[in-house]
C-alpha positions in Angstrom: 5.1 -25.6 18.5 6.2 -25.1 14.9 4.2 -24.3 11.7 2.9 -27.6 10.4 4.2 -28.8 7.1 0.6 -29.2 6.0 0.4 -25.4 6.0 3.7 -24.7 4.2 3.1 -27.2 1.4 0.0 -25.2 0.4 2.1 -22.4 -1.2 4.0 -22.2 -4.5 5.1 -18.5 -5.0 8.5 -17.9 -6.7 11.6 -18.0 -4.5 12.1 -14.3 -4.8 8.6 -13.2 -4.1 8.8 -10.6 -1.3 5.7 -8.5 -1.8 3.0 -9.8 0.5 2.2 -6.3 1.7 0.9 -5.7 -1.8 -0.6 -9.1 -2.7 -0.4 -12.5 -1.2 -0.5 -15.4 -3.8 -3.2 -17.7 -2.6 -2.7 -21.3 -1.4 -3.5 -24.5 -3.3 -6.4 -25.0 -0.9 -7.9 -21.6 -1.8 -7.5 -22.1 -5.5 -9.0 -25.6 -5.2 -11.9 -24.5 -3.1 -12.7 -21.7 -5.5 -12.6 -24.1 -8.4 -14.8 -26.6 -6.5 -17.4 -24.0 -5.8 -17.3 -22.6 -9.3 -17.7 -26.1 -10.7 -20.6 -26.7 -8.3 -22.3 -23.5 -9.6 -21.8 -24.8 -13.2 -23.9 -27.8 -12.4 -26.7 -25.7 -10.9 -29.7 -27.6 -9.4 -32.5 -27.0 -7.0 -30.2 -26.8 -3.9 -27.1 -25.2 -5.5 -27.6 -21.6 -4.6 -28.7 -22.3 -1.0 -25.8 -24.6 -0.5 -23.3 -22.1 -1.9 -24.6 -19.3 0.3 -23.6 -21.3 3.4 -20.0 -20.4 2.6 -20.8 -17.0 4.0 -21.7 -18.5 7.4 -18.5 -20.5 7.3 -16.4 -17.5 6.6 -18.1 -15.4 9.3 -17.5 -18.2 11.9 -13.8 -18.3 11.0 -13.5 -14.5 11.4 -15.3 -14.6 14.7 -12.9 -17.3 16.1 -9.8 -15.3 15.1 -11.2 -12.0 16.5 -12.6 -13.5 19.7 -16.2 -12.2 19.0 -19.5 -13.6 18.1 -20.4 -14.3 14.5 -23.3 -11.8 14.8 -20.7 -9.0 14.9 -19.2 -10.0 11.5 -20.3 -9.0 8.0 -18.4 -9.8 4.8 -17.1 -7.1 2.6 -15.5 -7.2 -0.8 -12.6 -5.0 0.2 -11.3 -2.6 2.8 -12.4 0.6 1.0 -16.1 -0.5 0.9 -16.2 -1.1 4.6 -14.4 2.2 5.5 -16.7 4.2 3.2 -19.8 2.6 4.9 -18.5 3.6 8.3 -17.4 7.1 7.2 -20.9 7.8 5.8 -22.5 6.6 9.0 -20.3 8.6 11.4 -21.0 12.1 12.6 -18.7 14.4 14.5 -14.9 14.8 14.4 -12.7 11.9 13.3 -8.9 11.8 13.8 -6.9 10.5 10.8 -3.3 10.7 9.8 -2.7 11.9 6.2 0.1 9.4 6.0 -2.4 6.5 6.1 -2.8 4.5 3.0 -5.4 6.4 0.8 -8.1 3.8 1.4 -8.2 5.2 4.9 -8.2 8.9 4.0 -10.5 9.3 1.0 -13.6 7.9 2.8 -13.3 10.5 5.6 -12.6 13.3 3.2 -15.6 12.4 1.1 -18.0 11.8 4.0 -20.7 14.5 4.6 -21.4 14.0 8.3 -17.8 13.5 9.6 -15.3 16.3 10.0 -11.7 15.3 9.6 -9.1 16.4 12.1 -5.7 15.5 10.5 -3.1 14.1 12.8 0.6 14.7 12.1 1.8 12.9 9.0 3.7 10.3 11.1 3.0 7.1 12.9 -0.2 7.3 15.0 0.9 7.1 18.7 -1.1 7.4 21.9 0.7 10.8 22.5 -0.2 12.3 19.2 -3.9 11.2 19.5 -4.1 12.5 23.1 -2.8 15.9 22.0 -5.4 16.0 19.2 -8.5 15.0 21.1 -11.3 17.6 21.5 -14.8 17.4 23.0 -16.0 17.1 19.4 -13.9 14.0 18.6 -16.1 10.9 18.1 -13.6 8.5 16.5 -10.1 7.6 15.6 -9.3 5.8 12.4 -5.9 4.1 12.2 -4.1 1.3 10.4 -2.9 -1.5 12.7 0.2 -1.7 10.5 1.6 1.1 8.5 1.9 0.2 4.8 5.2 2.0 4.3 7.3 1.1 7.3 5.5 -1.7 9.0 5.0 0.4 12.2 2.5 -1.4 14.5 0.1 0.9 16.2 -0.4 0.1 19.9 -4.1 -0.7 19.6 -4.5 -1.4 23.3 -3.0 1.9 24.3 -5.0 3.8 21.7 -8.1 2.2 23.1 -7.3 3.7 26.5 -6.6 7.1 25.1 -9.8 7.4 23.0 -11.9 6.1 25.9 -15.5 5.8 24.9 -15.0 7.1 21.4 -15.0 4.8 18.5 -11.7 3.1 17.5 -11.8 2.2 13.8 -9.0 0.0 12.6 -7.8 -0.9 9.1 -6.3 -4.3 9.6 -5.3 -5.3 6.1 -1.6 -5.1 6.7 -1.6 -7.3 9.8 -4.6 -9.5 10.2 -3.7 -13.1 10.0 0.0 -12.7 10.7 0.3 -10.4 13.7 -1.0 -11.1 17.1 -3.1 -8.0 18.0 -5.9 -7.5 20.4 -8.4 -7.1 17.6 -11.4 -7.1 20.0 -10.4 -3.6 21.3 -11.5 -2.1 17.9 -15.0 -0.9 17.5 -14.7 -1.4 13.8 -12.2 -3.7 12.2 -12.0 -3.7 8.4 -9.9 -6.2 6.6 -9.2 -7.1 2.9 -8.1 -10.7 2.4 -5.9 -10.3 -0.7 -2.6 -9.6 1.1 -1.3 -11.4 4.2 -4.4 -13.6 4.4 -3.8 -14.9 0.9 -7.5 -15.3 0.1 -7.5 -13.5 -3.2 -9.1 -10.4 -4.4 -12.7 -9.4 -3.5 -12.5 -11.1 -0.1 -12.8 -9.3 3.2 -14.9 -8.6 6.2 -15.9 -6.0 8.8 -16.3 -6.6 12.6 -18.4 -4.2 14.6 -18.5 -3.9 18.4 -21.6 -3.4 20.5 -20.6 0.3 20.9 -20.4 0.7 17.1 -23.7 -1.1 16.5 -25.4 1.2 19.0 -24.0 4.4 17.6 -23.7 3.9 13.9 -26.7 3.4 11.6 -25.6 2.3 8.1 -26.3 4.5 5.2 -25.2 1.9 2.7 -27.4 -1.0 3.7 -29.2 -3.0 1.1 -32.0 -5.5 0.9 -29.8 -8.2 2.4 -29.2 -6.0 5.4 -32.9 -6.0 6.3 -35.0 -8.3 8.5 -36.6 -11.2 6.6 -34.5 -10.5 3.5 -36.1 -13.4 1.7 -39.6 -12.2 2.3 -40.8 -10.2 -0.8 -44.0 -8.5 0.3 -43.7 -5.1 -1.4 -42.6 -3.3 1.8 -39.3 -2.0 3.1 -38.2 -4.0 6.1 -36.3 -2.6 9.1 -32.6 -3.1 9.6 -31.4 -6.5 10.6 -29.9 -7.1 14.0 -26.2 -6.9 14.5 -23.6 -6.5 11.8 -25.9 -8.1 9.3 -27.5 -4.6 8.9 -24.3 -3.5 7.1 -24.8 -6.0 4.3 -25.5 -4.3 0.9 -26.2 -7.4 -1.2 -25.2 -11.0 -1.6 -21.5 -11.3 -2.2 -20.0 -14.1 -4.2 -20.2 -17.4 -2.3 -17.1 -18.5 -4.2 -15.0 -15.7 -2.7 -16.6 -16.4 0.7 -15.4 -19.9 0.4 -11.9 -18.7 -0.5 -11.9 -16.4 2.5 -13.0 -19.2 4.8 -10.3 -21.5 3.5 -7.6 -18.9 4.0 -8.7 -18.1 7.5 -8.9 -21.8 8.4 -5.3 -22.2 7.1 -4.1 -19.4 9.4 -5.9 -21.1 12.3 -4.0 -24.3 11.5 -0.6 -22.6 11.6 -1.6 -20.3 14.5 -1.1 -16.6 14.3 1.8 -16.4 16.9 3.8 -19.1 14.9 3.1 -17.3 11.6 4.3 -14.0 13.1 7.4 -15.6 14.5 8.3 -17.1 11.2 7.7 -13.9 9.3 9.8 -11.9 11.7 12.7 -14.3 11.3 12.4 -14.0 7.6 12.4 -10.3 7.8 15.4 -10.2 10.2 17.4 -12.5 7.8 16.7 -10.1 4.9 17.6 -7.1 7.1 21.0 -8.6 7.8 21.7 -9.0 4.1 20.8 -5.4 3.5 23.0 -4.1 6.3 25.9 -6.2 5.3 25.6 -4.6 1.8 25.7 -1.1 3.3 22.0 -0.5 3.2 19.9 1.4 5.7 16.7 0.0 7.3 14.1 2.6 7.6 11.2 0.5 8.8 10.3 -0.1 12.4 12.3 -2.9 14.1 11.3 -3.3 17.7 7.8 -4.7 17.0 8.2 -6.0 13.5 5.2 -6.8 11.4 7.2 -8.3 8.5 7.4 -5.2 6.4 11.0 -4.2 5.7 11.7 -0.8 4.1 15.3 0.1 3.2 17.5 2.4 1.1 20.9 1.9 -0.4 22.7 5.1 0.3 22.5 7.6 -2.5 21.5 5.0 -5.1 18.1 5.8 -6.7 15.4 3.3 -5.8 14.7 2.6 -9.4 18.3 1.5 -9.8 18.0 -0.8 -6.8 14.7 -2.1 -8.1 16.3 -3.0 -11.4 19.0 -5.0 -9.6 16.3 -6.9 -7.6 14.3 -7.7 -10.8 17.4 -9.1 -12.5 17.7 -11.6 -9.6 14.1 -12.6 -9.7 13.0 -10.6 -6.6 9.5 -9.1 -6.5 9.3 -6.0 -4.2 7.5 -2.7 -4.0 9.7 0.2 -5.3 8.8 3.7 -4.2 10.8 6.9 -4.7 11.7 7.1 -1.0 12.6 3.4 -0.4 12.2 -0.2 -1.3 9.7 -2.3 0.6 10.2 -6.1 1.1 7.5 -8.2 2.8 8.2 -11.9 3.3 5.7 -14.5 4.5 6.0 -17.7 6.5 6.4 -19.7 3.3 9.2 -17.5 1.8 12.0 -19.7 0.7 15.5 -19.3 2.2 16.7 -18.7 -1.3 15.1 -15.3 -1.2 18.0 -14.1 1.1 20.5 -15.5 -1.4 18.9 -13.8 -4.3 18.8 -10.5 -2.3 22.5 -10.9 -1.5 23.3 -11.5 -5.2 21.2 -8.4 -6.2 22.9 -6.0 -3.8 26.4 -7.4 -4.5 25.8 -6.8 -8.2 24.5 -3.3 -7.4 27.7 -2.4 -5.6 29.8 -3.8 -8.4 27.9 -1.8 -11.0 28.4 1.4 -9.0 31.9 1.9 -10.6 30.1 4.0 -13.1 28.3 7.2 -12.3 25.4 8.7 -14.2 25.4 12.4 -14.4 22.5 14.5 -15.6 22.3 18.3 -16.1 20.8 20.8 -13.7 19.5 22.4 -16.9 19.5 21.1 -20.4 18.4 24.1 -22.3 16.1 27.1 -22.1 12.8 26.1 -23.8 10.8 28.8 -25.3 7.8 30.0 -23.4 4.5 28.4 -24.5 2.1 30.4 -26.5 -0.9 31.5 -24.4 -3.4 30.0 -26.8 -1.5 26.9 -27.7 -0.8 24.4 -24.9 1.1 22.2 -27.3 3.8 24.9 -27.5 4.9 23.9 -24.0 6.1 20.6 -25.5 8.0 21.7 -28.6 9.0 19.6 -31.6 11.0 16.5 -30.5 14.7 17.2 -29.9 15.6 14.0 -27.9 19.1 13.7 -29.4 19.8 17.3 -28.7 18.7 16.8 -25.1 21.0 14.0 -24.5 23.9 15.8 -26.2 23.2 18.8 -24.1 23.3 16.6 -21.0 26.8 15.5 -22.0 27.9 19.0 -22.6 26.5 20.6 -19.5 29.1 22.5 -17.5 27.1 22.0 -14.3 26.3 18.3 -13.7 24.2 17.2 -10.8 25.5 15.1 -8.0 26.3 11.5 -8.8 23.4 9.1 -8.8 25.8 6.3 -7.6 29.3 6.1 -6.1 31.7 3.2 -5.6 34.4 2.4 -3.1 36.7 -0.5 -3.7 37.1 -1.7 -0.1 39.3 -4.6 -1.2 42.0 -2.2 -2.4 41.6 -0.2 0.8 41.2 3.1 -1.1 38.3 4.7 -3.1 38.5 4.7 -6.8 37.2 7.8 -8.6 33.9 7.2 -10.3 33.8 7.1 -14.1 31.3 9.6 -15.3 28.8 8.5 -18.0 25.7 10.0 -19.4 22.2 8.6 -20.1 22.4 6.8 -23.4 18.8 7.3 -24.2 16.0 9.8 -23.7 13.8 7.5 -21.6 16.6 7.0 -19.1 17.3 10.7 -19.0 13.6 11.5 -18.5 13.2 8.9 -15.7 16.3 10.2 -13.8 15.2 13.8 -14.0 11.7 13.1 -12.8 12.9 10.8 -10.0 15.3 13.4 -8.8 12.7 16.2 -8.8 10.2 14.1 -6.8 12.9 13.0 -4.4 13.9 16.7 -3.9 10.5 17.7 -2.8 10.7 15.0 -0.1 7.0 14.0 -0.2 5.6 10.8 -1.8 3.6 11.6 -4.9 0.4 10.1 -3.4 0.6 12.7 -0.6 1.6 15.7 -2.7 -0.6 18.8 -2.7 -0.8 21.3 -5.6 2.2 23.3 -4.3 4.4 20.2 -4.2 3.5 19.2 -7.7 4.0 22.7 -9.0 7.5 22.6 -7.4 8.3 19.4 -9.2 7.3 20.9 -12.5 9.4 24.0 -11.9 12.5 21.9 -11.2 11.9 19.9 -14.3 11.4 22.9 -16.4 14.7 24.3 -15.1 16.3 20.9 -16.0 15.0 21.0 -19.6 12.7 18.0 -19.3 10.1 19.6 -21.6 12.4 19.6 -24.5 11.7 15.8 -24.7 8.7 14.6 -26.8 5.7 13.5 -24.8 7.3 14.6 -21.5 4.2 16.5 -20.4 2.0 13.5 -20.8 4.5 11.3 -19.0 4.9 13.6 -16.1 1.1 14.1 -15.8 0.8 10.3 -15.4 3.5 10.2 -12.7 1.9 13.1 -10.7 -1.7 11.9 -11.3 -2.9 15.1 -12.9 -4.0 16.1 -16.4 -1.6 17.4 -19.1 -3.4 20.8 -18.9 -2.6 21.0 -15.2 1.1 20.7 -16.1 0.7 23.4 -18.7 -0.8 25.7 -16.0 2.1 25.0 -13.7 4.5 25.8 -16.5 2.7 29.0 -17.4 2.9 30.1 -13.7 6.6 29.3 -13.5 7.5 31.0 -16.7 5.4 34.1 -15.9 7.7 37.2 -16.1 8.8 38.6 -12.8 
């Protein structure tokens, strides 16, 4: 069986769009259904609201079919974070979570009052790592079905066996609708529909097992989560039966209709066929990368479609610029580039990727060199934070970079394989301050070896120290720029600098 053309003609993303792990452009059918429902609401009549609200029933039914559960186990949710926060606030006891999870699956547990977080190793969640971390106090494991960085697919069936009667909480946003998983083994499955499902933002759902419904009492449960929600008799009603108790309020029937349409399209294509097509697309792109000398860092044996790679010692920003020039949309992070094709991805995407990486290799004849230290900035005055960022001397900073006797390693190298022997790289220097600033910060973050979103105070302080030694803070507004990169305030940067420059 092949994916029907009636599915493929629904999509119109650009040829080079390879970022479905971040956002999946909706189908014509989703857009048309949303428009139809919105236009219906515009012509409001006596039956309009009741008719629109039936879209929720339709969406729940589609979720239930794809998960192999009854519709009474399904509740709609506007996004993954809302569902995970609801569960975290309802859970008591110890929950196992990896700090390497996407933040939507770490913040709820860190913020919850009743749950105590036991952090797993910052690596893929495996049955062995979970087994080693289990204690008598453990009540739940929270895990992503597919890792957002590398596409690693957790073995949900094996994790179910390891945790036994404990709750298995699964964030399914990076896999639901395109990977064939035993979703029914999860006690709580939370999914946002804006990525692989291609339903648009503010669409999603949560599925709760009988075990979860028995053990968890929702804290965030509104009037629509009560029995006889439409009966207004000046009393508080008891919780509704099943997953309905987890409803906070009426969600948009327009987004419910969009979700239902997207789910029905996935059913039309069938999940195994979608997954097969996506894996083929991913393998084609991987071949292009490897032919160009790149290194695949994502999981290959059980591919989810996420393809993470590096290009030797070339900075990811440089690779990202080459991709953009060829019309490729990807996720660029300091540690790697992430590509994520879908079933509708055009074969031209591989051709564009080939052109981008070929151009990157050709441009590597030049080598950007930046200094280990530009100059020794004066120590800031204790009562004047602005003194940390002295008067602008951008031109001097670039000139100092060119004159530095101790250049850093090359950001890119070139080997002329046609000639059979390497050509020495031509050293050049950043021609503008913005480029110099970007390279210095990228190198410092890369040296720490931890993604910014997972950095602790000590890691961020280390970045500031390296950049102070490199002379970054001679550049105007560099403190504010770095604060934005690290996700801290400018005064936090000043404090790190003050600590670094403190006399021995």
